[in-house]
C-alpha positions as CSV (number, residue, x, y, z in Angstrom):
1,M,125.2,102.3,-68.3
2,K,124.1,104.9,-70.8
3,Q,127.3,104.5,-72.8
4,I,126.8,100.7,-72.9
5,S,123.2,101.1,-74.1
6,L,124.4,103.4,-76.8
7,L,127.0,100.9,-77.9
8,V,124.5,98.1,-78.1
9,F,122.1,100.3,-80.1
10,L,124.9,101.2,-82.6
11,L,126.3,97.6,-82.8
12,I,123.0,96.0,-84.1
13,P,123.0,97.8,-87.5
14,L,126.8,97.2,-87.8
15,V,126.3,93.4,-87.5
16,A,123.5,93.5,-90.1
17,L,126.0,95.1,-92.5
18,C,128.5,92.2,-92.2
19,Q,128.3,90.4,-95.5
20,N,131.0,90.1,-98.2
21,F,133.4,92.6,-96.7
22,P,135.9,94.1,-99.2
23,S,139.7,93.9,-98.6
24,Y,141.1,96.3,-96.0
25,S,144.0,98.6,-96.7
26,R,146.6,97.5,-94.2
27,N,147.1,100.7,-92.3
28,Q,144.6,102.7,-90.3
29,I,144.7,106.0,-88.4
30,K,141.9,106.4,-85.9
31,F,140.6,108.9,-83.4
32,S,138.5,108.3,-80.3
33,I,135.1,110.0,-80.2
34,L,134.4,109.1,-76.6
35,R,137.7,110.2,-75.1
36,P,136.9,113.9,-75.1
37,L,133.5,113.0,-73.5
38,D,135.0,111.0,-70.7
39,F,134.1,113.0,-67.6
40,A,136.7,111.1,-65.4
41,Q,139.7,111.3,-67.8
42,P,138.9,113.6,-70.8
43,G,141.5,114.0,-73.5
44,I,142.4,113.5,-77.1
45,E,143.3,110.0,-78.3
46,A,144.7,108.8,-81.6
47,G,146.0,105.4,-82.7
48,Y,147.7,103.5,-85.6
49,E,146.6,100.0,-86.6
50,R,148.4,97.6,-88.9
51,L,146.6,94.5,-90.3
52,H,148.2,91.2,-91.0
53,D,147.1,88.2,-93.2
54,V,146.5,85.3,-90.8
55,K,144.0,82.6,-91.7
56,F,143.1,79.8,-89.3
57,G,139.6,78.6,-88.6
58,K,137.2,81.6,-89.0
59,V,140.0,84.1,-88.3
60,T,140.8,85.9,-91.5
61,Y,143.0,88.8,-90.2
62,M,145.0,89.9,-87.2
63,S,146.0,93.5,-86.3
64,S,148.3,95.3,-84.0
65,Q,147.4,98.7,-82.7
66,L,149.3,101.4,-80.8
67,S,147.2,104.2,-79.2
68,G,148.2,107.3,-77.2
69,A,146.1,109.9,-75.5
70,W,146.8,113.3,-73.9
71,L,144.7,113.7,-70.8
72,G,143.7,117.1,-69.5
73,N,140.9,119.6,-68.7
74,L,139.6,120.2,-72.2
75,Y,136.7,122.3,-71.2
76,G,138.3,124.6,-68.5
77,T,136.0,123.3,-65.7
78,T,136.8,123.9,-62.1
79,D,136.9,120.2,-61.2
80,P,140.2,119.7,-59.4
81,D,140.1,115.9,-59.8
82,L,140.6,115.8,-63.6
83,P,144.1,114.4,-64.2
84,R,146.6,115.8,-66.5
85,G,148.8,113.2,-68.1
86,F,148.8,110.5,-70.8
87,R,147.5,107.1,-71.7
88,G,149.2,104.5,-73.8
89,S,147.9,101.1,-75.0
90,F,148.8,98.1,-77.2
91,E,146.1,96.0,-78.6
92,E,145.9,92.8,-80.7
93,K,142.7,92.0,-82.6
94,L,141.4,88.8,-84.2
95,F,139.0,89.5,-87.1
96,F,136.5,86.9,-88.1
97,T,134.8,86.0,-91.5
98,S,134.1,89.2,-93.4
99,R,130.5,90.2,-94.0
100,G,129.2,93.3,-95.8
101,H,131.0,96.5,-95.2
102,G,132.6,95.3,-91.9
103,R,133.7,92.4,-89.7
104,L,133.5,91.4,-86.1
105,F,136.5,91.1,-83.8
106,I,137.8,90.2,-80.4
107,A,140.8,91.9,-78.8
108,M,143.2,91.9,-75.9
109,E,144.4,95.3,-74.7
110,A,147.2,96.3,-72.3
111,A,147.0,100.0,-71.2
112,Y,149.0,102.3,-68.9
113,V,147.8,105.6,-67.6
114,R,149.8,108.2,-65.7
115,G,148.4,111.5,-64.5
116,G,148.4,114.1,-61.7
117,Y,146.1,116.6,-60.2
118,K,145.7,118.7,-57.1
119,R,143.4,118.0,-54.2
120,T,142.4,120.6,-51.6
121,F,141.8,119.3,-48.0
122,R,140.2,121.1,-45.1
123,K,141.7,121.1,-41.6
124,E,139.4,122.2,-38.8
125,D,140.5,122.8,-35.3
126,S,138.1,121.0,-32.9
127,V,138.7,123.6,-30.2
128,T,138.8,126.9,-31.9
129,G,136.8,126.0,-35.0
130,I,139.5,127.6,-37.2
131,I,139.5,126.2,-40.7
132,E,142.7,126.0,-42.8
133,M,143.1,124.7,-46.4
134,D,145.9,122.6,-47.8
135,T,146.4,121.8,-51.5
136,V,148.3,118.6,-52.2
137,N,149.8,117.2,-55.4
138,V,148.4,113.8,-56.3
139,N,150.1,111.3,-58.7
140,R,148.1,108.4,-60.1
141,Q,149.3,105.4,-62.2
142,T,147.0,102.7,-63.6
143,K,147.7,99.5,-65.4
144,A,144.9,97.6,-67.1
145,L,144.3,94.4,-69.1
146,N,141.1,94.3,-71.1
147,V,139.3,91.8,-73.3
148,K,137.0,93.5,-75.8
149,G,134.6,92.7,-78.6
150,G,133.3,94.9,-81.4
151,A,132.9,95.6,-85.0
152,Q,134.9,97.6,-87.6
153,V,133.2,99.0,-90.7
154,L,134.8,100.4,-93.8
155,F,133.1,102.9,-96.2
156,G,135.6,103.6,-98.9
157,Q,138.7,104.7,-97.0
158,F,136.6,105.8,-94.0
159,V,136.8,103.6,-90.9
160,F,134.2,103.3,-88.1
161,E,134.9,101.1,-85.0
162,I,132.9,100.3,-81.9
163,A,134.0,98.1,-79.0
164,F,133.4,97.4,-75.4
165,G,134.5,94.7,-72.9
166,L,135.6,93.8,-69.5
167,G,139.0,94.1,-67.7
168,V,140.9,94.4,-64.5
169,K,143.2,97.3,-63.4
170,T,145.6,98.1,-60.7
171,R,145.8,101.7,-59.5
172,V,148.5,103.3,-57.4
173,I,147.8,106.8,-55.9
174,N,150.4,108.8,-54.1
175,Y,149.8,112.0,-52.3
176,G,152.4,114.7,-51.9
177,E,153.6,116.3,-48.7
178,K,150.9,117.6,-46.4
179,K,151.1,120.5,-44.0
180,F,149.3,118.8,-41.2
181,P,149.0,115.2,-39.7
182,E,146.7,112.9,-41.6
183,S,144.2,112.7,-38.7
184,Y,143.4,116.4,-39.1
185,Y,142.2,116.2,-42.6
186,I,138.5,116.0,-43.6
187,F,138.1,114.2,-46.9
188,E,135.6,116.2,-49.0
189,K,134.8,113.6,-51.6
190,V,131.5,111.7,-51.0
191,S,132.3,108.0,-50.7
192,Q,128.8,106.8,-51.4
193,G,127.1,106.5,-54.8
194,P,125.4,104.2,-57.3
195,W,126.5,100.5,-57.6
196,F,129.1,101.3,-60.3
197,Y,130.8,104.1,-58.2
198,D,134.4,103.3,-57.2
199,P,135.0,104.6,-53.7
200,K,138.7,103.9,-54.0
201,R,139.2,106.1,-57.0
202,F,140.6,108.9,-54.9
203,A,142.0,106.9,-52.0
204,E,145.8,106.9,-51.4
205,G,147.6,103.6,-51.9
206,K,147.2,100.6,-54.2
207,S,143.9,99.0,-55.3
208,V,142.6,96.5,-57.8
209,T,139.2,96.9,-59.5
210,F,137.2,95.9,-62.5
211,N,137.3,97.9,-65.7
212,L,134.6,98.5,-68.4
213,P,136.4,99.7,-71.5
214,V,134.1,101.4,-74.0
215,N,135.2,103.2,-77.2
216,I,133.9,104.5,-80.5
217,K,136.6,105.5,-83.1
218,V,136.6,107.0,-86.6
219,G,139.5,107.4,-89.0
220,F,140.8,106.4,-92.4
221,S,142.7,103.6,-94.0
222,F,145.6,103.7,-96.5
């Protein structure tokens, strides 16, 4: 919720700037500011965007964007649930009538995430009370389809972009070989939390859930 409040706060002055926008260069290279700050999937994300002249109704431009991210434990924390892997996405934007230094857009994004991490389970013998630990490899794949809205602002060759939206994602989690039968394991992760907490985030198997994509990007055009 704090991220969404920040986006709304930043978007208001961007909309106010939207008057008589100058022509974009057709190519953009952008980097995500929020990706390194993502506590669930931190990483480094970059993307290339190409603009096309398309005029129908209030739509003045379209663009195609390819983005890729390396996901990993950037800060050397001890959290075992931080995945190491990659994220790839393809996005199409529709830009509306230019205003000021920027323009508003809506976008459709398809994304694929693949990563792995290790989980440590605790096995406790109910008779002797002896506790044994078992570390298991976990592989996670996610496919998402998002609809987003936002604003893109150009200051000279410098590009600033802010966007958020709503989507749906399917997630498949597979656990590696375990030493002991499943019934012996005690799942350490707390399954309760605030309303936006996803209790199936660590559960083995396939699940479908809502997605709230949020991003702020900076870069340059050429």
